[in-house]
N, C-alpha and C positions, 0 to 999 in steps of 0.2 A: 467264223461268222456266228457259230452257235451261241457262244457266250453273249455276243452283242444282242442277239434275238431275245435271249432270256432276260436281258437287262431292261429292255423297253417297257414291258408290263410293270416292272417294279418302279421305273421312273414315272410312268403314267400315273400310277397309284399315288406316288409321293407328290406329283404335281397337282393331282386332284385335291389332295389334303391341303396343299399350300393355298390353292384357290379358295377352298372352303373357309380356311382360316382368314384369308384376306377379306372375304365377304363379312365375316364376323367382326374383324378388326375395324372395317369401314363403318359398320353399323354402330359399334361402340364409340368410335371417334365422333360420330354425328350425334348420338343420343345421350351417351353418358361418358364423356371424355375423362371425368374424374376417376373412373374405375379402370382406366387403361393399364394402370400399374399391375393389376391382377393378371394380365396376360404376358408379363415379362418373361417367364420361363418358357412359355410356348413360343414367343417371338424368337428367343435364342435357338430353339430347336429348328424352327422353319428357316431362319437365316442360314444355319448350317446345312439344312436339307436342300435349299434351292441352289446352292453352289455345287451340289452333288448330282443334280439332274443333267442328264446328257443333252447336248444341244438339239439332237434329233427329236427328242420328246417335246421340245418347246415350239416346234414349227407351227403346229395347229393352234397353239394358244398365244401366239406372239401378240396379236392385237389386244386380246383380253388382258394379258399381263401388263401391256403398256397403259391401257386405260385405267386398270385398277391401281397400278403403281402411281400414276399421275394424280388420281383422286386422293389416295392415302397421303401422298407427299404434301398436297395442298392443304388437306385437313390438319396434318401435323404442324404445318407452318403457321396456321392460325392460332394454335394453342400457345399459351404462355408457359414457359418452363418455371418450375419451382423445385424446392429441395427434394420433394417426394417423387416428382415425375420426370426429372431431368434425364436420368438414365434410361427410363422406359421410352421416353420420346426419342432419345438417341437411337434406340433399337427400332422404333417405328420408322424413322427416317432411313436407317440402314436397310430394313426390310423393303421399303418402298423403292429405294434406289436399286436394289437387287432384282426386284420385279421388272423395272425398266431395263436393267442390264440383260435379264433373261429374254425379254422381247427383242432387244437390239442384236443379240447374238445370232439370230437366224434371219434378221431382216436384210433386205438388199442394202449393200454398203452405201451409206449417205453420211457425208461429213457433218452436216448440220445435226443429224441425230446422234452421231458419236459425240459431238461437242456437248449436246444437251445432256446425255446420259453421264458423261464424264464430270460435268459440273455438279450433278446431283451426288455422284459417288464421292467426289472430293469434299463436298459440303458435309455429307453424312459421315465421312471418315473423321472430320474434325470434331464432330459431336461425340464420336465413339472412342476418342483417345483415352478416356477413363476406363475403357473395357478393351484391353490390348488385343485379346484374341479376335474380337469382332473387327477392330480397326485393322489388324493385319490382313484379314480376309478382304476387307474393302480395298485396301491398298493394292492387293494382288489384282483385283479386278480393274482398278485404275491403271495399273501397269500395262494391261493388255490394250487399253484405249490409247495410252501414251505411245505405244509402238505403232498402232494403226495411224495415229495422227502424225507421227514423225514421217511416215511414208507420204502423207499428204504434203508436208513441207518440202520434201524432196521432189515432188511432182509440180505440175503447173496449176497450183490452186489460186483462186482469186485472192487479191491482196487483203480484203477484209477478213476472209477465212484464215488466211495465213497469220494475221495478227492475233486473232482469237486463239488459234492453236498455240502460238508462242506464249500467250498469256497463261493458257491452261497448263502447258508444259512447265512453266516457271512455278505455278501454284502447286503442281505435282511435286516438284523438287522441294518446295518449302514443306509440304506435307511429309515427304520422306525424311527431312531433317528433324521435324517434330517427332515423328514416330521413332526414329533412332534415339533421340533424347529420352523418350519415355521408356525405351527398351534398355536404357543405360548403355548405349553403343555410340559414344561420342566420336569414335573413330570413323564409323559410317557417316555420322552427321558431317564430319569434316570433308569427307569425299563428296557428298552431295552439295555441300556449300561451294566446294571448288568448281563443280559443274555449273553452279548458278552465278559465279562471279562475273561481273560485267565484262563483256568482251565485244565480239562483233555484234552480239544481240543484247543491247542494254535492257535492264529490267524496266518495266513500266512503274510509274509512281505507286500505283496500288499494290503491285506485287512487292516492290521495295519496302513499303510500309509493313506488309505482312511478314516479310523476311526479317526486317529489323526488330519487329516486335517479338518474333520467335527467338532470335539470337539474344535479345535482351532478357527474356525469361530464362534461357539457358544460363546466361551469365549470372543472373540473380540466384539461380539454383546453386551454382558453383560457389557463390559468395556465402550462402547459408551453410554450405558444407566445408567452409574454410579453405577452399581451393583457390587461392588468390590469383595464381599465375594463369590457371585455366579460365577463371572468371574474366581476367583482363583480356585474354585472347578473344573470347566471345563478345564481350562488350565493345572492344575495339572494332570488331567486324561489323557489329550493329551500327556503330558510329559512322564507319566508313560508308556503309550502304546508304544511309540517309544523306551523308555529306555529298555523295555522288549525284544526288538528284537535284533538279531545279527547285528551289524552295517555293516558287510560285505554283508548282504542280502538286505539292504536298498538302495534305489536309491539316486542319488545326490540331487534330489528335497526334499527328506525326511530330509536330513541333513539341508537344508536351512529352512524347515518348523520347525524343532526342534530348530534351532537358533532363529527363530522368536517367537516361543512359550516361550523360556526362556527369551528373551528380554521383551516380554509383561508381563510375570510373575514379572520380576524385576520392571517394571514400576508400576504395580498394588501394589506391596509390598511397594514401595517408596511412592505411593499415600496414602496408609493406615498408613504409618509411624509406630512409635513404635520400640523399640530396637530389639524385636524378629523378626519383619518383616525385618528390615534393616540387621540384622545378616543373616537371611535366603537368602536375596537378594545377599549378598556377597558370600555365599556358592554356589549359582547357578552360579554366575559369575566365580568362581574358577573352577567349573565343566566344564563350557563351554570353559574356557581358556585352559584347558588341552586337549580338544577334537577338537576344531575348528582350521582349517587351515587358516581361514580368519582373519588376525590380525586386520584389520581395524574395522570389526564388534566387535571384543573383546574390542578394544580401545573405541569405541563408547559406548558400554555397561558400561565400567568403568567410562566414563564421566558422564553417567546418575547417577551412584552411588556417584561419587565425588561431583556432583552438590548439593546433599543433605547435604554435610558437609561443612559448611561455613569456616572451618579452613584448608581446603585442597586446597587452591588456587595454591600453588606451584606444587602439584601433578597433579592438573587439567591442569596446563600449560604444564607440561612435556608430558602428554598423548596427549594433543591437538597438541603440536609441532610435535610429531611423526606422527599424522594423516596428518598434513599439508605437511610434507616432503615425505610421501609415498602414499597417496591416489591418485587415478587417477582423474585428474581434469575434471570436467564437470559442467554444470549449477547447477545441483542438488547438487553435492558435494560441490561446492563453497558456495551455500546457506546454506548448513549444517555447513560448517566451520564457516561462519560469524555468524550463530545462536549461536554456542558455544563460539565464541569470545564475543558476547553480554552477555552470561552467565558468562564468566570469568570476564568481565568488571565490573560486579556488586560486585565482591570481590576484584579485583586488576587491576586498569587501566593500570599500567605499564606492567604487564605480558601480558595483552590483546594486548597492543601495540607491544610487542616483537613478539607475534604470527603473527600479521598483517604485520610487517616488514619482517619476514621470508617468509610469503606467497608471498608478493609483490616482494621482492628482489630475492629469490631463485627459485621461481616457475613461477610467472606471467610475469616477464620482459624478460624471455627467450622464450616465446611463443607469437604468433601473435593473441592475444585475448584482444583487447583494451577495450571491454565492461567489462571484468573481472577486468582489471586494474582500470577502472573508479569506479567500485563498491567498490573495496578495498580502493582506495584513499578516497572516500567519507566516508567510515567507519572509516578510520584513522583520518580524520578531525573531524568527530563526536566524536570520543574518546578523541581527544585533547581538543576540545572546551567545552566538558562537564566534564572535569576532572581538579580539582585544581592542582593536582600533575604534570600532563603533560602540563598544560597550560603555565608554565614558561619555558618549555624545547623546545622553538621554534627553536633553532639552529638545533636541530636534525630533526625537521620537514622540515626545509628549505633545509637541506642537502638531505633528502629523495626526495623532490620535484625536486631538481637539478638533482639527479640521474635519476629520471623518465623522465625528459625533455631531458637529454643527451642520454639515451638508447632507448627511443621510438621515439624521434624527432617529437612528435605529441602533439598538444593541445587537451585537453579533449573536449568532445562533449558539446554542449550548455546545455543540460539537466544536465549532470554531473557537469559542471562548476557552473550552477545555484544552484544545491543542496549544493555543497561545500561552495560557497560564502554566501548562506543564513545562514549556520551554523557559518561561520566566522563573519558575520555581527552581529549576536546575541552576540557573544563574544566581538566584538569591542564595541558595544553599552553598554554592561555591564561594560567594563573597562573604557570607556569614562565617564559614569555616576559616577564612583568612582574616577574620576580625575587621573586615572592611564594612563597618556598620552603616556608614553614610550611604555608600553605593547600594548596599543591600536594601536599605530603607527606600531609596529612590525607586528601585525595581519593584518593591512591594506596592508603592503608590501607583506605579504604572500598571501593575496587574489589577489594581482596584479602580482603574479608569472606567468611566461610565460606558464606554463602548463594549466593555466586558461585563455588562450588567446582568447577563444571563448565567453567571457563574454559580448562583445559588448561595444561600445563607451559610452553608457549611464551609465552602471554599473562601468566602469573604472573611469568615471568622478565622480561618487558618492563616490568611494573609495578615489580618489585623494582629493576631497573636505574634506573628513573626516580626511585625513592626514594633510590638512591645519589647520583644527580645533585643532588637537592634537599639531601641532607646535605652534599655537597661545596660546594654554593652557600652553605651556612651555616657551612662549616668545622667541621661537627659530626662529628668522627672517631669518637667513641664510637658514634654511631648507625650509622655506616658498618660498624663491626665487628659490631654487632648484626644488621644486615641480612644481612651475609655469613653469619652463623651460621644464619639462617633459610632460606637458599637450598638448593635441591636440588642434588645433585651435577652433574646435567647443566647446570643454569643457571649454577653456579659455574664450570664448565669452559668455558663459551661464551667465545669470544675477545672479544666485546663486553663481557662482564662483567669479564674479566681486564684489559681496557684501563682500565675504571673503577677497578679495584683498583690499577692502576699510578698513576693520578691520585691516589688516596688515599695511596699510598706516597710520592709526591713531596710531598704536602701535609705529611705527618708525618715526612718525611725518613727513611723506613724503607728503607734500601738493600736489605736482604734481600728484603722484600716486592716491591720494584721489580724485582729480578732474577728472583724467582719468577714474577711476572706476565709479564715479557718471555719467559721460557722457556716458560711455559704457552701463550702466544700462538703461539709458533713450533712447539710440539709438536702443536697442534691441526691435524688434517688439512684442515679447512675454512678455515683461516686463510690470508690473503694478506698481501702486504707493506703494504697500505694502513694497517692498524692499527699496524704498526711505524713507518711514517712519522708517524702521529698521535702515537705515543709520543715521537718525536724533537721534534715541534713543541711538545708539552706540556712536555717537559723544558726546551726553549728558553724557553718562556713563563715558567716558574718561575725560570729562571736557573741550573739545575743542570747545569753543563758536563760533569761526570763522567757523569751519566745520559744526556746527549745522546750522548756518545762511546760509551757502552755500547750504546745503542739503535742507533746507526749501525753499530756493529760487528756487532750481531746481524743487522741487515738484510743486510749484506754476506755474512755467513756463511750466512744463510738462502737467499740467492740464489746462493751459491757463485760470486760474482763474474761472474754471467752477465747477459746482457741481460734487463731486466725491463720490463714495461709501467709507465707512470707516469714518475716521475723517472728520468733516464738514469743508467747506472752511473758514467760519469766525474764527473758532478755529485756523486753520493753519495761517491765516493772523495775528491774534492777537498774537500768539506765536512768529512769525517771527518779528513782530513790536517790541515786548518787548525785544527780543534779540538784535535787532539793536539799540534800544534806550539805552540799557545798554552798548553796544559797543561804542556808540558815547558820552556817558556820558552827561554832561550838555552843550554840544556844543563845549567842548574844542577840541575834535577830529574833524578833517575835512577831513577824509579819503573819497576821491571822490566816491569810490566804495560803501562804506557803506551808504553814503548820497544818492547816486543814488538808492540803493536797498530800503531804507526806503521810499523815494518818490514813488517808484514803488508800495510799499505795500499799502500806503494810496490811491494812484491813482487807484490801482487795487480794493481796497475795495469799493471805490466810484462807479467804473464801475460795479462791480459785484452786488452791492446793487441795482443799477438802473435796471440791467437786471433781477434781482430776482423779483423786484417789478412788472415788466411787465410779467414775466413768472408765478408767483405764486400769486393767488388772495389774499391769506392770508399772503403773504410775509414770507413763511415758512423758506427760507434759511437765510434771514437776518432779524431777529426780531428786534424790536425797541431797546431792551437792547444792542444788538450788535452794532447797528448804533450809539447809545449814546456813547459807549466806544470809537469807532473810531473817532467820532466827538470831544469828549472831549480831547483825547490824541493827535490828530493831532493839535488841537488848542494849547495845552500846549507845544508841540514840537516847533511850530511856534514862540511862545512867547520867548522860551529859546534861539533859534538860530538866531533870526532876526537881532541881532547885531554881530553875529559871522560868520555865513555862507556867502558865496558869494550871490550876489543879485539873480542870476538865480535860485540857489538851494532854497533860502528862498521863492522866488515867487512860485516855484513848490509845496512846502509844504503848503503854504497858500492857493493856488488854490485847492489842494487836500482836505484841511480842509473845504473850502467853498463848494465843491461838496458833501462831506459826510454830512455836515450840511444841505444842501438843500434837499438831499434825505431823511434825518431824518425828516425835517419839512413836506415834502410831505406825508410821511407815517403817521405822526401825524394828519395832516389835513384829510387824507382819513379815518383814524380811527374815528375821531370826526364826520365826515359826515355820517358814517355808524351807529353811535349811535342814538337812538331815542330821 
């Protein structure tokens, strides 16, 4: 007895501390409930402390504990849970229910009070499942009331109390299943489920709904962990629980839960595959179809089933078409529809397109939701550009875009336009690489449709230049001129565009246009010599020697005979000189322009070599081999033309030859002087 006597003062002290804290907690809940989360740690300490107080210490405080527990419970019930306070309010409810429990432990046995306290403990336990240690303490206390109430059932209790006790006992069983699941002890959950299975004492509709909901959550948890067999076991149990109830006694929520259970079972069965599983999935679908009033849910379930059958594209289309025409449109539902369109697209792109057209034409164009229209148009473009069958049906796509433009009178946003045009450009590049210029041009024109008016000048110019390339590929010079007339001033002025005009000029042998394009490239501040080199190569490919000479001359004038990146200056000078020498022949031709250009080349070579000698100690730009070539060839030209050309032209070439030769001699002398 001595140890017990020493324990009482300690328990009394602990109990006084608990009551003091209860007073503080009650004041906080009344005056500043938003600060209750600051008491979370203290709440946990007192929840643990109150379960350690001996029942003998509670006798004198029973009434006070009951009143305080009731007030705190009621105050907590009035507060709204939020992300910050949910766990703290769960602790408040646990603390309040344990105060009531402490009062009831020493009270005169009364079934009604036991029922009242057990209800609060069960409710508080559900809130505390996120904090397992607290929930386990609460369930332990609920177990003691369960035992006491079971004795009542075995006695001669009034019928109304007996039904209440049965209901609480069943709720306690559901709680034990839920706790075992959170403890990852599904073996214990199975034992408790076996105790709750309908027998002599069938479950009430309310408890059956709670149990089915719990089993459904366990099943979903197993699905997320890829444990399909275990998931089917729990989902089947949930389905059977609700199926055993009279539908008239179940709530609307129960009907929705049952639909979700059946949907999840079908998904798991499809995941497991096999003829038996597929057959069972269809049986569950037909069961739901006969009961559910929500046609859309039934259709979506059927889509899940049809997705597994690669030969059911037509059936899939018919069901999805019904969904499109009857579902209430929202962001979530539109995403769902487009998801199923993607699924159908894998089997039949044309049927997927038919669904998208129906969605756009019959539903979206009649409402003011441009974002939904944009998303659908981008999906249509994606379907077209990735499908060989649809890729050639561009007339239908153009008609659809015309209708969108006419009925919405709006251009798509920049992001939607960009997404659609990126898809189209991939298609265009693929067609162009296959030399299918007609189809590539068609897609360019679609990408330039007015509904994509938000693409910006740069993207429009890029597409127009691609059209020019397609027209050049077909040698369709009339279309080239037409495209040029459609271009904006900035696009036409762009050096890349001018290069394409140069190619057009070479094709149609329009010297004026070629000269104009070359001059335009040179005048543009952003231009570099790369495009001029490209002009030279293009003229060489065509075989137009005169244009090659003009382009080379323009490059040399553009660079002012200075060192440039890319091809080196001596190589350019040598190439231009060769072309001019070929053009002039053995001196028979006396074209003043060609003679003047050739003289400029040798004069420029002499001047550039002299500058190079001063700028580079090792004469990197004009090595001796290059100087020898210019010296030798200028001398040969002078010999050939001295009796043919006019005196001033002959004098210029001789002077240039002399200058090159002098520079070559200077380099040779400098080299010999450096040698030991």
